[in-house]
Residue frames as a rotation matrix with the C-alpha (Angstrom) as fourth column:
MET 1
0.566 -0.652 -0.505 -25.26
0.164 -0.511 0.844 12.77
-0.808 -0.560 -0.183 6.94
SER 2
0.879 -0.270 -0.394 -23.07
-0.475 -0.418 -0.774 14.58
0.045 0.868 -0.495 4.40
ALA 3
0.696 -0.674 -0.248 -19.82
0.465 0.686 -0.560 13.05
0.547 0.275 0.791 3.21
ASP 4
-0.097 -0.755 0.648 -17.83
-0.188 -0.626 -0.757 15.86
0.977 -0.195 -0.081 4.86
LEU 5
0.266 0.268 0.926 -19.44
-0.938 -0.151 0.313 15.23
0.223 -0.951 0.212 8.24
GLU 6
0.996 0.074 -0.041 -18.89
-0.068 0.986 0.149 11.47
0.051 -0.146 0.988 7.92
PHE 7
0.357 -0.934 -0.007 -15.23
0.403 0.161 -0.901 12.06
0.843 0.319 0.434 7.08
GLU 8
-0.140 -0.368 0.919 -14.84
-0.595 -0.711 -0.375 14.46
0.792 -0.599 -0.119 10.00
LYS 9
0.668 0.461 0.584 -16.45
-0.744 0.403 0.533 11.92
0.010 -0.791 0.612 12.34
LEU 10
0.892 -0.388 -0.231 -14.09
0.307 0.896 -0.320 9.20
0.331 0.215 0.919 11.05
VAL 11
0.008 -0.931 0.364 -11.05
0.102 -0.361 -0.927 11.42
0.995 0.045 0.092 11.63
LYS 12
0.046 0.070 0.996 -12.18
-0.879 -0.471 0.074 12.29
0.474 -0.880 0.040 15.16
CYS 13
0.877 0.408 0.253 -12.77
-0.480 0.773 0.415 8.64
-0.026 -0.485 0.874 15.94
TYR 14
0.877 -0.471 0.100 -9.49
0.479 0.874 -0.086 7.17
-0.047 0.124 0.991 14.60
TYR 15
0.659 -0.667 0.349 -6.89
-0.219 -0.613 -0.759 9.92
0.720 0.424 -0.550 14.30
ARG 16
0.420 -0.501 0.757 -5.40
-0.907 -0.202 0.369 9.45
-0.032 -0.842 -0.539 17.76
ASP 17
0.614 -0.150 0.775 -5.04
-0.131 0.949 0.287 5.67
-0.778 -0.278 0.563 17.45
LEU 18
0.860 -0.303 0.411 -3.60
0.493 0.280 -0.824 5.89
0.134 0.911 0.390 13.94
TYR 19
0.599 -0.660 0.453 -1.18
-0.495 -0.750 -0.439 8.62
0.629 0.039 -0.776 14.97
ARG 20
0.451 -0.404 0.796 -0.06
-0.783 0.249 0.570 6.57
-0.429 -0.880 -0.204 17.99
PHE 21
0.735 -0.171 0.657 0.51
0.326 0.937 -0.121 3.54
-0.595 0.303 0.744 15.75
GLY 22
0.806 -0.436 0.401 2.41
0.292 -0.296 -0.909 5.67
0.515 0.850 -0.111 13.24
PHE 23
0.526 -0.615 0.587 4.53
-0.782 -0.621 0.050 7.17
0.334 -0.485 -0.808 16.02
SER 24
0.550 -0.315 0.773 5.35
-0.411 0.704 0.579 3.72
-0.727 -0.636 0.258 17.38
LEU 25
0.774 -0.251 0.582 6.53
0.583 0.642 -0.498 2.70
-0.249 0.724 0.643 13.91
THR 26
0.570 -0.507 0.646 8.50
0.416 -0.500 -0.759 5.82
0.709 0.702 -0.074 13.02
GLY 27
0.062 -0.512 -0.857 9.53
0.987 -0.098 0.130 7.32
-0.151 -0.853 0.499 16.35
SER 28
-0.928 -0.366 0.066 8.96
0.371 -0.899 0.231 10.73
-0.025 0.239 0.971 14.81
GLU 29
-0.273 0.866 -0.418 6.01
0.301 -0.336 -0.893 13.03
-0.914 -0.370 -0.169 15.50
SER 30
-0.175 0.192 -0.966 6.17
-0.747 -0.665 0.003 14.61
-0.641 0.722 0.259 12.06
ASP 31
-0.862 -0.159 -0.481 6.48
-0.455 0.662 0.595 11.27
0.224 0.732 -0.643 10.26
ALA 32
-0.773 0.634 -0.023 3.59
0.549 0.650 -0.525 9.85
-0.318 -0.419 -0.851 12.31
ALA 33
-0.100 0.743 -0.662 1.45
-0.080 -0.670 -0.738 12.88
-0.992 -0.021 0.127 11.47
ASP 34
-0.438 -0.129 -0.890 2.37
-0.862 -0.222 0.456 12.54
-0.257 0.966 -0.014 7.78
LEU 35
-0.985 0.060 -0.164 1.48
0.010 0.958 0.287 8.84
0.175 0.281 -0.944 7.77
THR 36
-0.510 0.843 -0.172 -1.81
0.545 0.162 -0.823 9.53
-0.666 -0.513 -0.542 9.51
GLN 37
-0.056 0.468 -0.882 -2.72
-0.462 -0.795 -0.393 12.32
-0.885 0.386 0.261 7.11
GLU 38
-0.695 -0.255 -0.673 -1.76
-0.719 0.272 0.639 10.19
0.020 0.928 -0.372 4.13
THR 39
-0.916 0.397 0.066 -3.99
0.376 0.903 -0.206 7.42
-0.142 -0.164 -0.976 5.46
PHE 40
-0.117 0.921 -0.372 -6.97
0.357 -0.311 -0.881 9.75
-0.927 -0.235 -0.292 5.65
TYR 41
-0.260 -0.050 -0.964 -6.13
-0.769 -0.594 0.238 11.15
-0.584 0.803 0.116 2.22
ILE 42
-0.950 -0.104 -0.294 -6.23
-0.262 0.778 0.572 7.63
0.169 0.620 -0.766 0.79
TRP 43
-0.618 0.786 -0.021 -9.51
0.598 0.453 -0.661 7.02
-0.510 -0.421 -0.750 2.64
ALA 44
-0.093 0.592 -0.801 -10.98
-0.238 -0.794 -0.559 10.17
-0.967 0.139 0.215 1.09
ASN 45
-0.328 -0.122 -0.937 -10.10
-0.928 -0.142 0.343 8.84
-0.175 0.982 -0.066 -2.36
LYS 46
-0.622 -0.042 -0.782 -10.73
-0.410 0.868 0.280 5.11
0.666 0.495 -0.557 -1.94
GLY 47
-0.900 0.220 0.377 -12.82
-0.309 0.288 -0.906 4.63
-0.308 -0.932 -0.192 1.19
HIS 48
0.000 0.966 -0.260 -16.00
-0.938 -0.089 -0.334 4.38
-0.346 0.244 0.906 -0.83
GLN 49
-0.111 -0.125 -0.986 -14.71
-0.693 0.721 -0.014 1.02
0.712 0.682 -0.166 -2.12
LEU 50
-0.946 -0.234 0.225 -14.97
-0.321 0.571 -0.755 -0.57
0.049 -0.787 -0.616 1.34
ASN 51
-0.431 0.812 -0.393 -17.93
-0.046 0.416 0.908 -2.95
0.901 0.410 -0.142 1.27
ASN 52
0.335 0.519 -0.786 -18.34
0.730 0.384 0.565 -3.50
0.595 -0.763 -0.250 5.00
PRO 53
0.365 -0.164 0.917 -18.26
-0.295 -0.954 -0.053 -0.31
0.883 -0.251 -0.396 7.13
ALA 54
0.986 -0.001 0.167 -17.50
-0.159 0.307 0.938 -2.47
-0.052 -0.952 0.303 10.19
ASN 55
0.549 -0.825 0.135 -14.02
0.830 0.557 0.033 -3.06
-0.103 0.093 0.990 8.73
VAL 56
0.827 -0.190 0.528 -13.06
0.081 -0.891 -0.447 0.63
0.556 0.412 -0.722 8.58
LYS 57
0.754 -0.576 0.318 -10.65
-0.553 -0.294 0.780 0.48
-0.355 -0.763 -0.540 11.55
GLY 58
0.357 -0.616 0.702 -8.75
0.359 0.784 0.506 -2.46
-0.862 0.072 0.501 10.11
TRP 59
0.630 -0.064 0.774 -8.70
0.763 -0.133 -0.632 -0.81
0.144 0.989 -0.035 6.68
LEU 60
0.900 -0.264 0.346 -7.22
-0.270 -0.962 -0.033 2.38
0.342 -0.064 -0.938 8.12
PHE 61
0.540 -0.730 0.419 -4.54
-0.465 0.156 0.872 0.57
-0.701 -0.666 -0.255 10.12
THR 62
0.399 -0.358 0.845 -3.69
0.668 0.745 0.000 -1.60
-0.629 0.564 0.535 7.13
THR 63
0.781 -0.050 0.623 -3.37
0.490 -0.570 -0.659 1.46
0.388 0.820 -0.421 4.92
LEU 64
0.818 -0.511 0.263 -1.15
-0.575 -0.722 0.386 3.27
-0.007 -0.467 -0.884 7.42
HIS 65
0.394 -0.694 0.603 1.08
-0.105 0.617 0.780 0.24
-0.913 -0.370 0.170 7.76
ARG 66
0.497 -0.176 0.850 1.35
0.823 0.407 -0.397 -0.17
-0.276 0.896 0.347 3.98
GLU 67
0.884 -0.182 0.432 2.31
0.035 -0.894 -0.447 3.47
0.467 0.410 -0.784 3.63
PHE 68
0.641 -0.687 0.342 4.97
-0.608 -0.182 0.773 3.00
-0.469 -0.704 -0.534 6.29
LEU 69
0.358 -0.498 0.790 6.32
0.381 0.850 0.364 -0.03
-0.853 0.171 0.494 4.43
LYS 70
0.806 -0.068 0.589 6.59
0.552 -0.274 -0.787 2.04
0.215 0.959 -0.183 1.25
ILE 71
0.792 -0.529 0.305 8.92
-0.575 -0.814 0.083 4.33
0.204 -0.241 -0.949 3.18
CYS 72
0.236 -0.694 0.680 10.95
-0.742 0.324 0.587 1.37
-0.628 -0.643 -0.438 4.47
ARG 73
0.945 0.258 -0.203 11.26
-0.327 0.678 -0.658 -0.73
-0.033 0.688 0.725 1.30
ARG 74
0.261 -0.930 -0.258 15.02
-0.625 0.041 -0.779 -0.82
0.735 0.365 -0.571 1.52
ARG 75
-0.033 -0.257 0.966 14.90
-0.960 0.276 0.041 -2.72
-0.278 -0.926 -0.256 4.78
LYS 76
-0.769 -0.318 -0.554 15.78
-0.460 0.878 0.136 -6.34
0.443 0.359 -0.821 4.67
ARG 77
0.380 0.925 0.012 12.84
-0.763 0.307 0.568 -8.70
0.522 -0.225 0.823 5.19
PHE 78
-0.481 -0.493 0.726 13.19
-0.838 0.501 -0.215 -11.31
-0.257 -0.712 -0.654 7.92
ALA 79
-0.460 0.281 -0.843 12.60
-0.338 0.822 0.458 -14.96
0.821 0.496 -0.283 7.17
ASP 80
0.481 0.676 0.558 10.11
-0.834 0.156 0.530 -16.79
0.271 -0.720 0.639 9.33
GLU 81
-0.429 -0.683 -0.592 12.13
-0.291 0.724 -0.625 -19.18
0.855 -0.096 -0.509 11.44
PRO 82
0.532 0.595 -0.603 10.97
0.395 0.456 0.798 -21.34
0.749 -0.662 0.007 14.31
ILE 83
-0.058 -0.530 0.846 11.80
-0.637 -0.633 -0.440 -19.86
0.769 -0.564 -0.301 17.69
ASP 84
-0.483 -0.173 -0.858 12.71
0.508 0.743 -0.436 -21.51
0.713 -0.647 -0.271 20.91
GLU 85
0.175 0.675 0.716 10.00
-0.284 -0.662 0.694 -20.48
0.943 -0.325 0.076 23.38
SER 86
0.384 -0.090 -0.919 11.64
0.778 0.567 0.270 -22.05
0.497 -0.819 0.288 26.41
GLY 87
0.987 0.160 -0.006 12.54
0.131 -0.785 0.605 -19.80
0.092 -0.598 -0.796 29.29
HIS 88
0.414 -0.890 -0.192 16.29
0.729 0.198 0.655 -20.40
-0.545 -0.411 0.731 29.27
ASN 89
-0.310 -0.535 0.786 16.82
0.902 -0.426 0.066 -17.76
0.299 0.730 0.614 26.56
LEU 90
0.666 0.635 0.392 14.90
0.466 -0.764 0.446 -15.05
0.583 -0.114 -0.804 28.42
PRO 91
-0.384 -0.812 0.439 17.00
0.094 -0.507 -0.857 -12.30
0.918 -0.288 0.272 29.96
ASP 92
-0.256 0.227 -0.940 16.86
0.959 0.180 -0.218 -11.72
0.120 -0.957 -0.263 33.70
VAL 93
-0.318 0.267 0.910 14.65
0.102 -0.944 0.313 -8.65
0.942 0.193 0.273 34.13
PRO 94
-0.988 -0.055 -0.142 14.23
0.146 -0.097 -0.985 -7.29
0.040 -0.994 0.103 37.67
ALA 95
-0.321 0.942 -0.100 10.64
0.947 0.322 -0.009 -7.46
0.024 -0.097 -0.995 38.93
ASP 96
0.222 0.425 -0.878 10.51
0.544 -0.801 -0.250 -3.73
-0.809 -0.422 -0.409 39.62
CYS 97
-0.751 -0.595 0.287 11.74
0.535 -0.293 0.792 -2.86
-0.387 0.748 0.538 36.12
VAL 98
-0.201 0.773 0.602 8.25
0.839 -0.182 0.513 -1.92
0.506 0.608 -0.612 34.94
ASN 99
0.662 0.477 -0.578 7.88
0.734 -0.571 0.368 0.52
-0.154 -0.668 -0.728 37.81
ARG 100
0.057 -0.760 -0.647 11.12
0.360 -0.589 0.723 2.30
-0.931 -0.274 0.240 36.89
ILE 101
-0.722 -0.341 0.602 10.55
0.661 -0.081 0.746 2.76
-0.206 0.936 0.284 33.17
ASP 102
-0.266 0.630 -0.730 8.81
-0.156 -0.775 -0.612 5.82
-0.951 -0.049 0.304 31.80
SER 103
0.644 0.649 0.405 6.81
0.284 0.288 -0.914 6.00
-0.710 0.704 0.001 28.58
ARG 104
0.706 -0.445 -0.551 9.53
-0.694 -0.588 -0.415 7.94
-0.139 0.676 -0.724 26.73
THR 105
-0.373 -0.878 0.302 12.09
-0.798 0.469 0.379 5.23
-0.474 -0.099 -0.875 27.51
LEU 106
-0.103 0.426 0.899 9.66
0.159 0.899 -0.408 2.52
-0.982 0.101 -0.160 26.47
LEU 107
0.888 0.440 -0.130 8.93
-0.025 -0.237 -0.971 4.27
-0.459 0.866 -0.199 23.15
ARG 108
0.267 -0.877 -0.400 12.68
-0.953 -0.301 0.025 4.66
-0.143 0.375 -0.916 22.53
MET 109
-0.535 -0.456 0.711 13.15
-0.437 0.870 0.230 0.95
-0.723 -0.188 -0.665 23.18
LEU 110
0.381 0.746 0.547 10.25
0.235 0.494 -0.837 0.10
-0.894 0.447 0.013 20.88
ARG 111
0.829 -0.101 -0.551 11.92
-0.518 -0.512 -0.685 2.09
-0.213 0.853 -0.477 18.10
GLU 112
-0.197 -0.980 0.033 15.07
-0.929 0.197 0.314 0.01
-0.314 0.032 -0.949 18.58
ILE 113
-0.165 0.229 0.959 13.13
0.042 0.973 -0.225 -3.17
-0.985 0.003 -0.170 17.80
ASP 114
-0.970 -0.211 0.124 13.12
0.111 0.070 0.991 -4.16
-0.218 0.975 -0.045 14.15
GLU 115
-0.578 0.777 -0.250 9.98
-0.804 -0.595 0.010 -2.87
-0.141 0.207 0.968 12.41
ASP 116
-0.349 0.454 -0.820 8.84
-0.392 0.724 0.568 -6.33
0.851 0.519 -0.074 11.33
PHE 117
-0.507 0.113 -0.855 8.59
0.686 0.653 -0.320 -7.24
0.522 -0.749 -0.409 15.01
ARG 118
-0.968 0.054 -0.243 7.57
0.120 -0.754 -0.646 -3.85
-0.218 -0.654 0.724 16.39
ALA 119
-0.641 0.759 -0.113 4.36
-0.642 -0.450 0.620 -3.43
0.419 0.471 0.776 14.38
PRO 120
-0.053 0.688 -0.724 2.66
0.125 0.724 0.679 -6.63
0.991 -0.054 -0.124 15.60
LEU 121
-0.558 -0.222 -0.800 3.72
0.792 0.146 -0.593 -5.94
0.249 -0.964 0.095 19.19
VAL 122
-0.974 0.185 -0.128 2.29
-0.140 -0.945 -0.296 -2.43
-0.176 -0.271 0.946 19.13
LEU 123
-0.428 0.868 -0.251 -0.93
-0.575 -0.047 0.817 -3.52
0.697 0.495 0.519 17.44
TYR 124
-0.098 0.383 -0.918 -1.42
0.437 0.846 0.306 -6.27
0.894 -0.372 -0.250 20.01
TYR 125
-0.348 -0.143 -0.926 -0.53
0.934 0.028 -0.356 -4.46
0.077 -0.989 0.124 23.23
MET 126
-0.875 -0.056 -0.481 -1.27
0.179 -0.960 -0.214 -0.82
-0.450 -0.273 0.850 22.44
GLU 127
-0.683 0.631 -0.367 -4.16
-0.715 -0.477 0.511 -1.08
0.147 0.611 0.777 19.99
ASP 128
-0.355 0.529 0.771 -5.80
-0.497 0.591 -0.635 -4.27
-0.791 -0.609 0.053 21.36
PHE 129
0.131 0.330 -0.935 -5.90
-0.966 0.254 -0.046 -6.00
0.222 0.909 0.352 17.98
SER 130
0.716 0.109 0.689 -6.35
-0.299 0.940 0.162 -9.77
-0.630 -0.322 0.706 17.92
TYR 131
-0.360 -0.866 0.348 -3.74
-0.024 0.381 0.924 -11.97
-0.933 0.325 -0.158 16.24
LYS 132
-0.036 0.446 0.894 -6.16
0.906 0.392 -0.159 -12.47
-0.421 0.805 -0.418 13.34
GLN 133
0.910 0.391 -0.137 -6.68
0.319 -0.873 -0.370 -8.71
-0.264 0.293 -0.919 12.93
ILE 134
0.304 -0.886 -0.350 -2.92
-0.449 -0.457 0.768 -8.14
-0.840 -0.076 -0.537 13.02
ALA 135
-0.413 -0.414 0.811 -2.41
0.433 0.694 0.575 -10.84
-0.801 0.589 -0.107 10.39
ASP 136
0.418 0.664 0.620 -4.96
0.886 -0.148 -0.440 -9.08
-0.200 0.733 -0.650 8.19
VAL 137
0.905 -0.080 -0.418 -3.47
-0.063 -0.996 0.056 -5.61
-0.421 -0.024 -0.907 8.74
LEU 138
0.091 -0.985 -0.150 0.10
-0.595 -0.174 0.785 -6.73
-0.799 0.017 -0.601 8.09
ALA 139
0.696 0.280 -0.661 -0.86
-0.711 0.390 -0.585 -9.23
0.094 0.877 0.471 5.37
VAL 140
-0.529 -0.826 -0.196 1.14
-0.739 0.562 -0.373 -12.06
0.418 -0.052 -0.907 6.97
PRO 141
-0.069 0.500 -0.863 0.12
0.107 0.864 0.492 -15.52
0.992 -0.059 -0.114 8.20
LEU 142
0.794 0.494 0.354 -1.25
-0.313 -0.167 0.935 -15.92
0.521 -0.853 0.022 11.73
GLY 143
0.755 -0.567 -0.328 1.77
0.655 0.651 0.383 -18.01
-0.003 -0.504 0.864 12.78
THR 144
-0.159 -0.817 0.554 4.08
0.715 -0.482 -0.506 -15.21
0.681 0.315 0.661 11.63
VAL 145
0.273 0.349 0.897 2.23
-0.327 -0.843 0.428 -12.75
0.905 -0.410 -0.115 13.85
GLN 146
0.992 0.125 -0.030 2.62
-0.023 0.405 0.914 -15.05
0.126 -0.906 0.405 16.85
SER 147
0.408 -0.911 -0.054 6.31
0.905 0.411 -0.105 -15.59
0.118 -0.005 0.993 16.10
ARG 148
-0.189 -0.499 0.846 7.01
0.438 -0.814 -0.383 -11.90
0.879 0.298 0.372 15.61
ILE 149
0.597 0.433 0.675 5.25
-0.414 -0.555 0.721 -10.90
0.687 -0.710 -0.153 18.83
ALA 150
0.933 -0.295 -0.208 7.24
0.353 0.625 0.696 -13.52
-0.076 -0.722 0.687 20.74
ARG 151
0.077 -0.964 0.255 10.50
0.950 -0.007 -0.313 -12.29
0.304 0.266 0.915 19.20
ALA 152
0.041 0.008 0.999 9.59
0.057 -0.998 0.006 -8.65
0.998 0.056 -0.041 19.83
LYS 153
0.916 0.314 0.249 8.94
-0.233 -0.090 0.968 -9.42
0.326 -0.945 -0.009 23.49
LEU 154
0.620 -0.763 -0.183 12.36
0.774 0.556 0.301 -11.09
-0.128 -0.328 0.936 23.72
GLN 155
-0.160 -0.686 0.710 14.05
0.715 -0.576 -0.396 -8.08
0.681 0.444 0.583 22.11
LEU 156
0.328 0.374 0.867 12.21
-0.246 -0.853 0.461 -5.71
0.912 -0.365 -0.187 24.45
LEU 157
0.994 0.030 -0.109 13.02
0.090 0.370 0.925 -7.79
0.068 -0.928 0.365 27.52
ARG 158
0.257 -0.966 0.005 16.70
0.959 0.254 -0.127 -7.82
0.121 0.037 0.992 26.56
ARG 159
-0.217 -0.310 0.926 16.72
0.330 -0.916 -0.229 -4.04
0.919 0.256 0.301 26.19
LEU 160
0.696 0.531 0.484 14.93
-0.302 -0.394 0.868 -3.63
0.652 -0.750 -0.113 29.51
SER 161
0.875 -0.393 -0.283 17.47
0.472 0.561 0.680 -5.81
-0.108 -0.729 0.676 31.27
GLU 162
-0.033 -0.933 0.359 20.36
0.928 -0.162 -0.334 -3.89
0.370 0.322 0.871 29.65
THR 163
-0.339 -0.078 0.937 19.06
0.138 -0.990 -0.032 -0.44
0.931 0.118 0.347 30.55
ASN 164
0.505 0.572 0.647 17.61
-0.596 -0.311 0.741 -1.16
0.625 -0.759 0.183 34.00
PRO 165
-0.485 -0.722 -0.493 20.32
-0.048 0.585 -0.810 -2.46
0.873 -0.369 -0.318 36.33
PRO 166
0.102 0.512 -0.853 19.25
0.853 0.396 0.340 -3.61
0.512 -0.762 -0.396 39.80
LEU 167
0.867 0.301 0.397 18.48
0.070 -0.862 0.502 -0.83
0.494 -0.407 -0.768 42.25
GLY 168
0.814 -0.576 -0.072 21.54
-0.034 -0.172 0.984 0.71
-0.579 -0.799 -0.160 43.87
GLN 169
-0.063 -0.857 0.512 23.77
0.745 0.301 0.596 0.16
-0.664 0.418 0.619 40.83
ALA 170
-0.027 -0.015 -1.000 24.80
-0.419 -0.907 0.025 2.92
-0.907 0.420 0.018 38.48
LYS 171
0.904 0.368 0.218 24.21
0.071 0.374 -0.925 2.57
-0.422 0.851 0.312 34.79
């Protein structure tokens, strides 16, 4: 198969997932498209260096995330701190909250979560990456991935409880 056909096949296979990941990070369609295109541009120039073709998906997601981080270098990095995983800190979220939230609202709430926490959450729940794969993509320790996903869930739950009052109450 020619290199052009292989590249086209790769784009068809991964463009949607990469774009969705980029959109979840940036909240902007144009920025997500730019990140995705830049990722494939980098692949076109450096993809031949990948030794194991089975790792192409991880390589692409890692590259997209690194390109996103280049854009966000001014952001303050968060220190890894132990978190309290007991239930007393969890906000009270109504059981029917999930039924009342639409995808646009959820994406808006995801954008409100700090990027360091948002990326692992999206990779885990939307892209079905394992903790190990996320650690590799984000170049952070496995424990950091677990901590950030837990914190992201707390941030998301708090936002859900703030924006979804019990039925019958006005916002």
